[in-house]
N, CA, C, O and the ligand as a Tripos MOL2 file, in Angstrom:
@<TRIPOS>MOLECULE
protein
  237   235    60     0     0
PROTEIN
NO_CHARGES

@<TRIPOS>ATOM
      1 N         126.9810  105.3710  163.9420 N.3       1 MET1
      2 CA        126.0640  105.0340  162.8620 C.3       1 MET1
      3 C         125.9840  106.2150  161.9040 C.2       1 MET1
      4 O         126.3960  107.3250  162.2400 O.2       1 MET1
      5 N         125.4670  105.9770  160.7430 N.am      2 SER2
      6 CA        125.3690  107.0460  159.7780 C.3       2 SER2
      7 C         123.9510  107.1020  159.2250 C.2       2 SER2
      8 O         123.2050  106.1240  159.2660 O.2       2 SER2
      9 N         123.6070  108.2640  158.7120 N.am      3 ALA3
     10 CA        122.2980  108.4510  158.1140 C.3       3 ALA3
     11 C         122.4660  109.3850  156.9320 C.2       3 ALA3
     12 O         123.4380  110.1380  156.8540 O.2       3 ALA3
     13 N         121.5270  109.3340  156.0230 N.am      4 THR4
     14 CA        121.6210  110.1910  154.8570 C.3       4 THR4
     15 C         120.5880  111.3050  154.9460 C.2       4 THR4
     16 O         119.5140  111.1380  155.5230 O.2       4 THR4
     17 N         120.9340  112.4290  154.3700 N.am      5 TYR5
     18 CA        119.9850  113.5320  154.2730 C.3       5 TYR5
     19 C         120.1420  114.1890  152.9190 C.2       5 TYR5
     20 O         121.1450  114.0100  152.2280 O.2       5 TYR5
     21 N         119.1310  114.9480  152.5610 N.am      6 GLN6
     22 CA        119.1600  115.6710  151.3020 C.3       6 GLN6
     23 C         119.4810  117.1230  151.6100 C.2       6 GLN6
     24 O         118.8150  117.7570  152.4280 O.2       6 GLN6
     25 N         120.5000  117.6390  150.9540 N.am      7 CYS7
     26 CA        120.9090  119.0120  151.1770 C.3       7 CYS7
     27 C         119.7340  119.9630  150.9480 C.2       7 CYS7
     28 O         119.0180  119.8540  149.9520 O.2       7 CYS7
     29 N         119.5450  120.9030  151.8880 N.am      8 ALA8
     30 CA        118.4330  121.8470  151.7800 C.3       8 ALA8
     31 C         118.6740  122.8910  150.6900 C.2       8 ALA8
     32 O         117.7470  123.5850  150.2720 O.2       8 ALA8
     33 N         119.9060  122.9950  150.2380 N.am      9 TYR9
     34 CA        120.2320  123.9880  149.2190 C.3       9 TYR9
     35 C         120.2120  123.3780  147.8230 C.2       9 TYR9
     36 O         119.4900  123.8520  146.9460 O.2       9 TYR9
     37 N         121.0020  122.3280  147.6140 N.am     10 CYS10
     38 CA        121.1850  121.8060  146.2610 C.3      10 CYS10
     39 C         120.4560  120.4900  146.0270 C.2      10 CYS10
     40 O         120.3490  120.0410  144.8860 O.2      10 CYS10
     41 N         119.9570  119.8680  147.0830 N.am     11 GLY11
     42 CA        119.1730  118.6550  146.9140 C.3      11 GLY11
     43 C         119.9850  117.3880  146.7670 C.2      11 GLY11
     44 O         119.4170  116.3080  146.6020 O.2      11 GLY11
     45 N         121.2970  117.4930  146.8220 N.am     12 GLU12
     46 CA        122.1370  116.3060  146.7060 C.3      12 GLU12
     47 C         122.1130  115.5060  148.0060 C.2      12 GLU12
     48 O         121.9420  116.0600  149.0920 O.2      12 GLU12
     49 N         122.2870  114.1930  147.8720 N.am     13 GLY13
     50 CA        122.3400  113.3370  149.0440 C.3      13 GLY13
     51 C         123.6780  113.4550  149.7460 C.2      13 GLY13
     52 O         124.7270  113.5330  149.1070 O.2      13 GLY13
     53 N         123.6280  113.4650  151.0520 N.am     14 ASN14
     54 CA        124.8390  113.5130  151.8710 C.3      14 ASN14
     55 C         124.7310  112.4540  152.9540 C.2      14 ASN14
     56 O         123.6350  112.0470  153.3410 O.2      14 ASN14
     57 N         125.8820  112.0150  153.4350 N.am     15 GLU15
     58 CA        125.8960  111.0880  154.5550 C.3      15 GLU15
     59 C         126.4210  111.8150  155.7820 C.2      15 GLU15
     60 O         127.4290  112.5200  155.7130 O.2      15 GLU15
     61 N         125.7470  111.6450  156.8860 N.am     16 ALA16
     62 CA        126.1620  112.2710  158.1370 C.3      16 ALA16
     63 C         126.3960  111.1870  159.1780 C.2      16 ALA16
     64 O         125.6730  110.1920  159.2400 O.2      16 ALA16
     65 N         127.4070  111.4010  159.9800 N.am     17 LEU17
     66 CA        127.6560  110.4920  161.0890 C.3      17 LEU17
     67 C         126.8420  110.9270  162.2930 C.2      17 LEU17
     68 O         126.7990  112.1090  162.6350 O.2      17 LEU17
     69 N         126.2030  109.9710  162.9250 N.am     18 VAL18
     70 CA        125.3740  110.2540  164.0930 C.3      18 VAL18
     71 C         125.9560  109.5100  165.2860 C.2      18 VAL18
     72 O         126.2200  108.3090  165.2240 O.2      18 VAL18
     73 N         126.1490  110.2470  166.3670 N.am     19 ASP19
     74 CA        126.6660  109.6380  167.5890 C.3      19 ASP19
     75 C         125.4970  109.4050  168.5430 C.2      19 ASP19
     76 O         124.9740  110.3630  169.1130 O.2      19 ASP19
     77 N         125.0780  108.1520  168.7260 N.am     20 PRO20
     78 CA        123.9060  107.8750  169.5730 C.3      20 PRO20
     79 C         124.0990  108.3160  171.0220 C.2      20 PRO20
     80 O         123.1200  108.5550  171.7290 O.2      20 PRO20
     81 N         125.3420  108.4260  171.4670 N.am     21 SER21
     82 CA        125.5800  108.8330  172.8530 C.3      21 SER21
     83 C         125.2670  110.3020  173.0730 C.2      21 SER21
     84 O         125.2340  110.7730  174.2090 O.2      21 SER21
     85 N         125.0370  111.0290  171.9750 N.am     22 GLY22
     86 CA        124.6980  112.4460  172.1050 C.3      22 GLY22
     87 C         123.2580  112.7020  172.4950 C.2      22 GLY22
     88 O         122.8760  113.8490  172.7250 O.2      22 GLY22
     89 N         122.4460  111.6450  172.5730 N.am     23 GLY23
     90 CA        121.0630  111.8150  172.9810 C.3      23 GLY23
     91 C         120.1020  111.4600  171.8580 C.2      23 GLY23
     92 O         120.5020  111.3050  170.7040 O.2      23 GLY23
     93 N         118.8030  111.3320  172.2190 N.am     24 ASP24
     94 CA        117.7950  110.9290  171.2450 C.3      24 ASP24
     95 C         117.4400  112.0450  170.2710 C.2      24 ASP24
     96 O         116.9750  111.7960  169.1590 O.2      24 ASP24
     97 N         117.6680  113.2830  170.7100 N.am     25 GLU25
     98 CA        117.3650  114.4200  169.8500 C.3      25 GLU25
     99 C         118.6280  115.2730  169.7490 C.2      25 GLU25
    100 O         119.1620  115.7320  170.7580 O.2      25 GLU25
    101 N         119.0880  115.4740  168.5370 N.am     26 GLN26
    102 CA        120.3040  116.2540  168.3640 C.3      26 GLN26
    103 C         120.1150  117.2260  167.2110 C.2      26 GLN26
    104 O         119.3770  116.9580  166.2630 O.2      26 GLN26
    105 N         120.7850  118.3410  167.3100 N.am     27 THR27
    106 CA        120.7890  119.3100  166.2240 C.3      27 THR27
    107 C         122.2160  119.8010  166.0430 C.2      27 THR27
    108 O         122.8650  120.2260  166.9990 O.2      27 THR27
    109 N         122.6870  119.7380  164.8350 N.am     28 TYR28
    110 CA        123.9900  120.3460  164.5760 C.3      28 TYR28
    111 C         124.0620  120.7780  163.1220 C.2      28 TYR28
    112 O         123.2100  120.4310  162.3030 O.2      28 TYR28
    113 N         125.0850  121.5300  162.8320 N.am     29 THR29
    114 CA        125.2500  122.0800  161.4940 C.3      29 THR29
    115 C         126.3660  121.3420  160.7690 C.2      29 THR29
    116 O         127.4440  121.1160  161.3190 O.2      29 THR29
    117 N         126.0880  120.9750  159.5280 N.am     30 GLU30
    118 CA        127.1050  120.3020  158.7340 C.3      30 GLU30
    119 C         127.0890  120.8950  157.3290 C.2      30 GLU30
    120 O         126.0340  121.1950  156.7720 O.2      30 GLU30
    121 N         128.2850  121.0560  156.7750 N.am     31 ASP31
    122 CA        128.3770  121.5940  155.4240 C.3      31 ASP31
    123 C         128.1160  120.5000  154.3980 C.2      31 ASP31
    124 O         128.5970  119.3750  154.5360 O.2      31 ASP31
    125 N         127.3560  120.8410  153.3810 N.am     32 CYS32
    126 CA        127.0980  119.9140  152.2880 C.3      32 CYS32
    127 C         128.4130  119.5860  151.5760 C.2      32 CYS32
    128 O         129.2310  120.4710  151.3280 O.2      32 CYS32
    129 N         128.6050  118.3050  151.2500 N.am     33 ALA33
    130 CA        129.8310  117.8910  150.5610 C.3      33 ALA33
    131 C         129.8460  118.3740  149.1170 C.2      33 ALA33
    132 O         130.9090  118.4400  148.4990 O.2      33 ALA33
    133 N         128.6870  118.7100  148.5760 N.am     34 VAL34
    134 CA        128.5980  119.0930  147.1710 C.3      34 VAL34
    135 C         128.6910  120.6100  147.0110 C.2      34 VAL34
    136 O         129.5130  121.1040  146.2390 O.2      34 VAL34
    137 N         127.8470  121.3520  147.7440 N.am     35 CYS35
    138 CA        127.8170  122.8050  147.5480 C.3      35 CYS35
    139 C         128.4520  123.5650  148.7140 C.2      35 CYS35
    140 O         128.5660  124.7890  148.6590 O.2      35 CYS35
    141 N         128.8690  122.8510  149.7750 N.am     36 CYS36
    142 CA        129.5880  123.4240  150.9130 C.3      36 CYS36
    143 C         128.7550  124.4290  151.7130 C.2      36 CYS36
    144 O         129.3130  125.2040  152.4890 O.2      36 CYS36
    145 N         127.4500  124.4290  151.5400 N.am     37 ARG37
    146 CA        126.6160  125.3240  152.3270 C.3      37 ARG37
    147 C         126.1820  124.6210  153.6110 C.2      37 ARG37
    148 O         126.0520  123.3970  153.6430 O.2      37 ARG37
    149 N         125.9580  125.4030  154.6710 N.am     38 PRO38
    150 CA        125.6230  124.7940  155.9500 C.3      38 PRO38
    151 C         124.1630  124.3330  156.0150 C.2      38 PRO38
    152 O         123.2420  125.0960  155.7240 O.2      38 PRO38
    153 N         123.9790  123.0980  156.3950 N.am     39 ASN39
    154 CA        122.6580  122.5390  156.6540 C.3      39 ASN39
    155 C         122.5200  122.3240  158.1580 C.2      39 ASN39
    156 O         123.4250  121.8000  158.8070 O.2      39 ASN39
    157 N         121.3770  122.7360  158.7010 N.am     40 VAL40
    158 CA        121.0860  122.4380  160.0940 C.3      40 VAL40
    159 C         120.3780  121.0890  160.1260 C.2      40 VAL40
    160 O         119.2790  120.9400  159.5920 O.2      40 VAL40
    161 N         121.0120  120.1210  160.7530 N.am     41 LEU41
    162 CA        120.4860  118.7560  160.7860 C.3      41 LEU41
    163 C         119.7610  118.5180  162.0980 C.2      41 LEU41
    164 O         120.2870  118.7840  163.1790 O.2      41 LEU41
    165 N         118.5450  118.0110  161.9790 N.am     42 HIS42
    166 CA        117.7580  117.6200  163.1500 C.3      42 HIS42
    167 C         117.7020  116.0990  163.1660 C.2      42 HIS42
    168 O         117.1910  115.4700  162.2390 O.2      42 HIS42
    169 N         118.2250  115.5330  164.2150 N.am     43 ILE43
    170 CA        118.3500  114.0840  164.3050 C.3      43 ILE43
    171 C         117.4650  113.5710  165.4240 C.2      43 ILE43
    172 O         117.4760  114.0950  166.5380 O.2      43 ILE43
    173 N         116.7010  112.5400  165.1090 N.am     44 SER44
    174 CA        115.8600  111.8950  166.1040 C.3      44 SER44
    175 C         116.1460  110.4040  166.0690 C.2      44 SER44
    176 O         116.0680  109.7750  165.0140 O.2      44 SER44
    177 N         116.4770  109.8400  167.2210 N.am     45 ILE45
    178 CA        116.7820  108.4160  167.2990 C.3      45 ILE45
    179 C         115.6570  107.7360  168.0700 C.2      45 ILE45
    180 O         115.3790  108.0840  169.2180 O.2      45 ILE45
    181 N         115.0200  106.7720  167.4330 N.am     46 SER46
    182 CA        113.9050  106.0800  168.0720 C.3      46 SER46
    183 C         114.4190  105.0530  169.0720 C.2      46 SER46
    184 O         115.6100  104.7480  169.1210 O.2      46 SER46
    185 N         113.4810  104.5210  169.8750 N.am     47 SER47
    186 CA        113.8710  103.5080  170.8610 C.3      47 SER47
    187 C         114.3590  102.2400  170.1850 C.2      47 SER47
    188 O         115.0850  101.4580  170.7970 O.2      47 SER47
    189 N         113.9710  102.0190  168.9220 N.am     48 GLU48
    190 CA        114.4740  100.8540  168.1840 C.3      48 GLU48
    191 C         115.8450  101.1150  167.5780 C.2      48 GLU48
    192 O         116.4890  100.2030  167.0590 O.2      48 GLU48
    193 N         116.2800  102.3560  167.6480 N.am     49 GLY49
    194 CA        117.6030  102.6810  167.1320 C.3      49 GLY49
    195 C         117.6080  103.2200  165.7220 C.2      49 GLY49
    196 O         118.6800  103.4490  165.1600 O.2      49 GLY49
    197 N         116.4390  103.4310  165.1270 N.am     50 SER50
    198 CA        116.4180  103.9760  163.7800 C.3      50 SER50
    199 C         116.5550  105.4950  163.8460 C.2      50 SER50
    200 O         116.0530  106.1470  164.7620 O.2      50 SER50
    201 N         117.2400  106.0280  162.8650 N.am     51 VAL51
    202 CA        117.5800  107.4430  162.8600 C.3      51 VAL51
    203 C         116.7300  108.1680  161.8340 C.2      51 VAL51
    204 O         116.6260  107.7460  160.6820 O.2      51 VAL51
    205 N         116.1180  109.2760  162.2710 N.am     52 THR52
    206 CA        115.4310  110.1610  161.3470 C.3      52 THR52
    207 C         116.2370  111.4420  161.2740 C.2      52 THR52
    208 O         116.5550  112.0360  162.3040 O.2      52 THR52
    209 N         116.5660  111.8700  160.0770 N.am     53 LEU53
    210 CA        117.4360  113.0150  159.9040 C.3      53 LEU53
    211 C         116.7800  113.9530  158.9040 C.2      53 LEU53
    212 O         116.4620  113.5510  157.7840 O.2      53 LEU53
    213 N         116.5790  115.1880  159.3030 N.am     54 THR54
    214 CA        116.0450  116.1830  158.3740 C.3      54 THR54
    215 C         116.9920  117.3690  158.3350 C.2      54 THR54
    216 O         117.6200  117.7050  159.3390 O.2      54 THR54
    217 N         117.0920  117.9930  157.1910 N.am     55 ALA55
    218 CA        117.9800  119.1300  157.0080 C.3      55 ALA55
    219 C         117.1630  120.3670  156.6700 C.2      55 ALA55
    220 O         116.1650  120.2880  155.9540 O.2      55 ALA55
    221 N         117.5970  121.5140  157.1910 N.am     56 GLU56
    222 CA        116.9560  122.7550  156.8190 C.3      56 GLU56
    223 C         118.0200  123.8370  156.6350 C.2      56 GLU56
    224 O         119.1650  123.6960  157.0640 O.2      56 GLU56
    225 N         117.6030  124.9090  155.9900 N.am     57 LEU57
    226 CA        118.5390  125.9930  155.7450 C.3      57 LEU57
    227 C         118.9550  126.6440  157.0540 C.2      57 LEU57
    228 O         118.1460  126.7980  157.9690 O.2      57 LEU57
    229 N         120.2210  127.0220  157.1320 N.am     58 GLU58
    230 CA        120.6860  127.7140  158.3220 C.3      58 GLU58
    231 C         120.1740  129.1430  158.3140 C.2      58 GLU58
    232 O         120.0910  129.7880  157.2690 O.2      58 GLU58
    233 N         119.8290  129.6270  159.5140 N.am     59 GLY59
    234 CA        119.4280  130.9970  159.6730 C.3      59 GLY59
    235 C         118.0550  131.2400  159.3320 C.2      59 GLY59
    236 O         117.5870  132.3740  159.4250 O.2      59 GLY59
    237 ZN        124.3340  121.0600  148.8660 Zn       60 ZN60
@<TRIPOS>BOND
     1     1     2 1
     2     2     3 1
     3     3     4 2
     4     3     5 am
     5     5     6 1
     6     6     7 1
     7     7     8 2
     8     7     9 am
     9     9    10 1
    10    10    11 1
    11    11    12 2
    12    11    13 am
    13    13    14 1
    14    14    15 1
    15    15    16 2
    16    15    17 am
    17    17    18 1
    18    18    19 1
    19    19    20 2
    20    19    21 am
    21    21    22 1
    22    22    23 1
    23    23    24 2
    24    23    25 am
    25    25    26 1
    26    26    27 1
    27    27    28 2
    28    27    29 am
    29    29    30 1
    30    30    31 1
    31    31    32 2
    32    31    33 am
    33    33    34 1
    34    34    35 1
    35    35    36 2
    36    35    37 am
    37    37    38 1
    38    38    39 1
    39    39    40 2
    40    39    41 am
    41    41    42 1
    42    42    43 1
    43    43    44 2
    44    43    45 am
    45    45    46 1
    46    46    47 1
    47    47    48 2
    48    47    49 am
    49    49    50 1
    50    50    51 1
    51    51    52 2
    52    51    53 am
    53    53    54 1
    54    54    55 1
    55    55    56 2
    56    55    57 am
    57    57    58 1
    58    58    59 1
    59    59    60 2
    60    59    61 am
    61    61    62 1
    62    62    63 1
    63    63    64 2
    64    63    65 am
    65    65    66 1
    66    66    67 1
    67    67    68 2
    68    67    69 am
    69    69    70 1
    70    70    71 1
    71    71    72 2
    72    71    73 am
    73    73    74 1
    74    74    75 1
    75    75    76 2
    76    75    77 am
    77    77    78 1
    78    78    79 1
    79    79    80 2
    80    79    81 am
    81    81    82 1
    82    82    83 1
    83    83    84 2
    84    83    85 am
    85    85    86 1
    86    86    87 1
    87    87    88 2
    88    87    89 am
    89    89    90 1
    90    90    91 1
    91    91    92 2
    92    91    93 am
    93    93    94 1
    94    94    95 1
    95    95    96 2
    96    95    97 am
    97    97    98 1
    98    98    99 1
    99    99   100 2
   100    99   101 am
   101   101   102 1
   102   102   103 1
   103   103   104 2
   104   103   105 am
   105   105   106 1
   106   106   107 1
   107   107   108 2
   108   107   109 am
   109   109   110 1
   110   110   111 1
   111   111   112 2
   112   111   113 am
   113   113   114 1
   114   114   115 1
   115   115   116 2
   116   115   117 am
   117   117   118 1
   118   118   119 1
   119   119   120 2
   120   119   121 am
   121   121   122 1
   122   122   123 1
   123   123   124 2
   124   123   125 am
   125   125   126 1
   126   126   127 1
   127   127   128 2
   128   127   129 am
   129   129   130 1
   130   130   131 1
   131   131   132 2
   132   131   133 am
   133   133   134 1
   134   134   135 1
   135   135   136 2
   136   135   137 am
   137   137   138 1
   138   138   139 1
   139   139   140 2
   140   139   141 am
   141   141   142 1
   142   142   143 1
   143   143   144 2
   144   143   145 am
   145   145   146 1
   146   146   147 1
   147   147   148 2
   148   147   149 am
   149   149   150 1
   150   150   151 1
   151   151   152 2
   152   151   153 am
   153   153   154 1
   154   154   155 1
   155   155   156 2
   156   155   157 am
   157   157   158 1
   158   158   159 1
   159   159   160 2
   160   159   161 am
   161   161   162 1
   162   162   163 1
   163   163   164 2
   164   163   165 am
   165   165   166 1
   166   166   167 1
   167   167   168 2
   168   167   169 am
   169   169   170 1
   170   170   171 1
   171   171   172 2
   172   171   173 am
   173   173   174 1
   174   174   175 1
   175   175   176 2
   176   175   177 am
   177   177   178 1
   178   178   179 1
   179   179   180 2
   180   179   181 am
   181   181   182 1
   182   182   183 1
   183   183   184 2
   184   183   185 am
   185   185   186 1
   186   186   187 1
   187   187   188 2
   188   187   189 am
   189   189   190 1
   190   190   191 1
   191   191   192 2
   192   191   193 am
   193   193   194 1
   194   194   195 1
   195   195   196 2
   196   195   197 am
   197   197   198 1
   198   198   199 1
   199   199   200 2
   200   199   201 am
   201   201   202 1
   202   202   203 1
   203   203   204 2
   204   203   205 am
   205   205   206 1
   206   206   207 1
   207   207   208 2
   208   207   209 am
   209   209   210 1
   210   210   211 1
   211   211   212 2
   212   211   213 am
   213   213   214 1
   214   214   215 1
   215   215   216 2
   216   215   217 am
   217   217   218 1
   218   218   219 1
   219   219   220 2
   220   219   221 am
   221   221   222 1
   222   222   223 1
   223   223   224 2
   224   223   225 am
   225   225   226 1
   226   226   227 1
   227   227   228 2
   228   227   229 am
   229   229   230 1
   230   230   231 1
   231   231   232 2
   232   231   233 am
   233   233   234 1
   234   234   235 1
   235   235   236 2
@<TRIPOS>SUBSTRUCTURE
     1 MET1         2 RESIDUE 1 A MET
     2 SER2         6 RESIDUE 1 A SER
     3 ALA3        10 RESIDUE 1 A ALA
     4 THR4        14 RESIDUE 1 A THR
     5 TYR5        18 RESIDUE 1 A TYR
     6 GLN6        22 RESIDUE 1 A GLN
     7 CYS7        26 RESIDUE 1 A CYS
     8 ALA8        30 RESIDUE 1 A ALA
     9 TYR9        34 RESIDUE 1 A TYR
    10 CYS10       38 RESIDUE 1 A CYS
    11 GLY11       42 RESIDUE 1 A GLY
    12 GLU12       46 RESIDUE 1 A GLU
    13 GLY13       50 RESIDUE 1 A GLY
    14 ASN14       54 RESIDUE 1 A ASN
    15 GLU15       58 RESIDUE 1 A GLU
    16 ALA16       62 RESIDUE 1 A ALA
    17 LEU17       66 RESIDUE 1 A LEU
    18 VAL18       70 RESIDUE 1 A VAL
    19 ASP19       74 RESIDUE 1 A ASP
    20 PRO20       78 RESIDUE 1 A PRO
    21 SER21       82 RESIDUE 1 A SER
    22 GLY22       86 RESIDUE 1 A GLY
    23 GLY23       90 RESIDUE 1 A GLY
    24 ASP24       94 RESIDUE 1 A ASP
    25 GLU25       98 RESIDUE 1 A GLU
    26 GLN26      102 RESIDUE 1 A GLN
    27 THR27      106 RESIDUE 1 A THR
    28 TYR28      110 RESIDUE 1 A TYR
    29 THR29      114 RESIDUE 1 A THR
    30 GLU30      118 RESIDUE 1 A GLU
    31 ASP31      122 RESIDUE 1 A ASP
    32 CYS32      126 RESIDUE 1 A CYS
    33 ALA33      130 RESIDUE 1 A ALA
    34 VAL34      134 RESIDUE 1 A VAL
    35 CYS35      138 RESIDUE 1 A CYS
    36 CYS36      142 RESIDUE 1 A CYS
    37 ARG37      146 RESIDUE 1 A ARG
    38 PRO38      150 RESIDUE 1 A PRO
    39 ASN39      154 RESIDUE 1 A ASN
    40 VAL40      158 RESIDUE 1 A VAL
    41 LEU41      162 RESIDUE 1 A LEU
    42 HIS42      166 RESIDUE 1 A HIS
    43 ILE43      170 RESIDUE 1 A ILE
    44 SER44      174 RESIDUE 1 A SER
    45 ILE45      178 RESIDUE 1 A ILE
    46 SER46      182 RESIDUE 1 A SER
    47 SER47      186 RESIDUE 1 A SER
    48 GLU48      190 RESIDUE 1 A GLU
    49 GLY49      194 RESIDUE 1 A GLY
    50 SER50      198 RESIDUE 1 A SER
    51 VAL51      202 RESIDUE 1 A VAL
    52 THR52      206 RESIDUE 1 A THR
    53 LEU53      210 RESIDUE 1 A LEU
    54 THR54      214 RESIDUE 1 A THR
    55 ALA55      218 RESIDUE 1 A ALA
    56 GLU56      222 RESIDUE 1 A GLU
    57 LEU57      226 RESIDUE 1 A LEU
    58 GLU58      230 RESIDUE 1 A GLU
    59 GLY59      234 RESIDUE 1 A GLY
    60 ZN60       237 GROUP 0 **** ****
């Protein structure tokens, strides 16, 4: 499944792929497609299967 987040640096929308088999709570780093800076993504998957994705600055 995929979810969208707003880059913590430039504010542009990005799409991230989420693997539900990785667990209900996941954190990983992905580079913004627009400014190429690393965003730390916090992913939460509810019991209904909806994904909440927030991005923050790395470090
Ligand atoms: Zn960006």
